[in-house]
Every structure is written in C-alpha cells, then in structure tokens.
C-alpha positions, -999 to +999 in steps of 0.1 A: -475+245-376-442+226-380-425+203-356-401+229-343-429+253-333-448+225-316-418+215-295-411+252-286-446+255-273-440+225-251-409+242-236-383+224-258-358+245-278-346+231-312-315+246-327-294+234-356-262+251-342-252+261-307-265+296-300-261+307-264-281+339-268-311+321-282-309+295-254-309+322-228-337+342-245-358+310-248-352+301-211-362+336-199-393+337-221-404+303-208-398+312-172-416+345-176-446+327-191-450+307-158-469+319-128-451+324-095-466+292-081-455+273-112-420+286-109-417+276-073-432+242-080-406+237-109-378+248-086-389+224-059-391+195-084-357+202-098-342+205-063-356+172-053-344+156-086-309+169-080-309+157-044-320+122-056-294+121-083-267+131-059-278+105-034-280+077-061-245+086-072-229+085-038-224+123-034-248+129-004-228+107+020-212+125+050-174+125+049-160+096+069-135+102+096-103+082+092-082+076+123-045+080+118-021+058+137 
C-alpha cells in the first residue's frame, strides 16, 4: 500500500491537480462511511472550532452603538 492510499484511508485526499469532482466524491464517500453519531459529533466539533476561531479573530463581538452628536 502506497502513501496516497494510506492517507486516503485516514480521510486525507491527495491530488496532483485540482479536481473538484474528485474532491466532492471523496467527501461524500467519507461522510457516508461514518455512522450518524459520528457525523453529528464531527458537526459539533467543527461548529465549536468555527465559533472559537471567530471569537479569537474578533468576529463574535456584538456591534457597538455609536452615539451621533
């Protein structure tokens, strides 16, 4: 088994050139291989990661009210 096959088994796609169709097929095959619980867990982890990144980069702050004179 070569390196490319080992990485694909771990959920990492390796392409020499950009190929959107292969990327979509790989993603769908990967997600369909997961159980429902695993998919929800993955979704919750990614949501939390996104929330943390937004907070760390200052995008989760509420808009400030500026009083005009």
